[in-house]
C-alpha positions as CSV (number, residue, x, y, z in Angstrom):
1,R,0.0,0.0,0.0
2,T,2.9,2.4,0.6
3,N,3.7,4.5,-2.4
4,E,6.4,7.0,-3.3
5,A,4.2,10.0,-2.3
6,I,3.6,8.5,1.2
7,L,7.4,7.9,1.6
8,E,8.2,11.4,0.5
9,M,5.6,12.9,3.0
10,V,7.1,10.8,5.9
11,F,10.7,11.7,5.1
12,S,9.9,15.4,4.4
13,N,9.0,15.7,8.1
14,Y,12.8,15.7,8.7
15,G,14.0,17.8,5.7
16,E,14.0,18.3,2.0
17,V,13.6,15.2,-0.2
18,D,15.1,15.2,-3.6
19,S,13.7,11.9,-4.9
20,T,11.9,8.8,-3.8
21,K,12.1,5.5,-5.7
22,I,10.4,2.2,-4.7
23,I,12.1,-0.8,-6.4
24,Y,9.8,-3.2,-8.2
25,D,10.4,-6.7,-9.6
26,R,10.8,-6.5,-13.4
27,I,8.7,-9.5,-14.0
28,T,6.0,-9.5,-11.3
29,R,5.9,-5.7,-11.0
30,E,5.5,-6.2,-7.2
31,S,7.5,-4.2,-4.7
32,R,10.8,-5.8,-3.8
33,G,10.4,-4.4,-0.3
34,F,12.8,-1.5,-0.4
35,A,13.1,2.0,-1.6
36,F,15.7,4.8,-2.0
37,I,15.1,8.2,-0.6
38,E,17.6,10.9,-1.5
39,M,17.9,13.9,0.8
40,P,20.4,16.7,-0.1
41,N,21.2,17.7,3.5
42,E,23.3,15.1,5.3
43,E,22.3,16.3,8.8
44,E,18.6,16.0,7.9
45,A,19.1,12.6,6.3
46,R,20.8,11.3,9.5
47,K,18.0,12.7,11.6
48,A,15.4,10.8,9.4
49,I,17.4,7.6,9.7
50,E,17.7,8.0,13.5
51,K,13.9,8.8,14.0
52,L,12.4,6.4,11.4
53,N,14.6,3.3,11.8
54,D,12.7,0.5,13.5
55,S,9.5,2.5,13.3
56,E,6.2,1.4,11.8
57,L,4.7,2.4,8.5
58,D,1.4,1.1,7.1
59,G,1.4,-1.6,9.8
60,K,4.9,-2.9,9.1
61,K,8.2,-2.3,10.8
62,I,10.7,-0.5,8.6
63,I,14.4,-0.4,8.6
64,V,16.0,2.8,7.5
65,Q,19.7,2.9,6.8
66,E,22.2,4.7,4.6
67,A,22.5,3.1,1.2
68,E,25.8,1.3,0.5
69,P,27.5,1.9,-2.8
70,P,26.9,-0.9,-5.2
71,K,29.5,-3.7,-5.0
72,K,31.8,-4.1,-8.0
73,K,30.9,-6.9,-10.4
74,F,33.5,-8.7,-12.4
75,K,33.0,-10.1,-15.8
76,I,35.1,-13.1,-16.6
77,R,35.5,-14.3,-20.2
78,F,37.2,-17.6,-21.1
């Protein structure tokens, strides 16, 4: 039930939100259970993480943490 507008509204309580993106499965088009929220101000983003981590949204516990950079993938040809 949670959509990008709801996530933006929740996170904007802690500061400016640049973008909100829920990740969907390419085949089933169902949510994969995570999203990315970009906030330009690091202090505001850390406050949102602190306040929203382990909170409840739409009846479900959410985990909010800083995104990790993607891991490098290696292509091997032989």
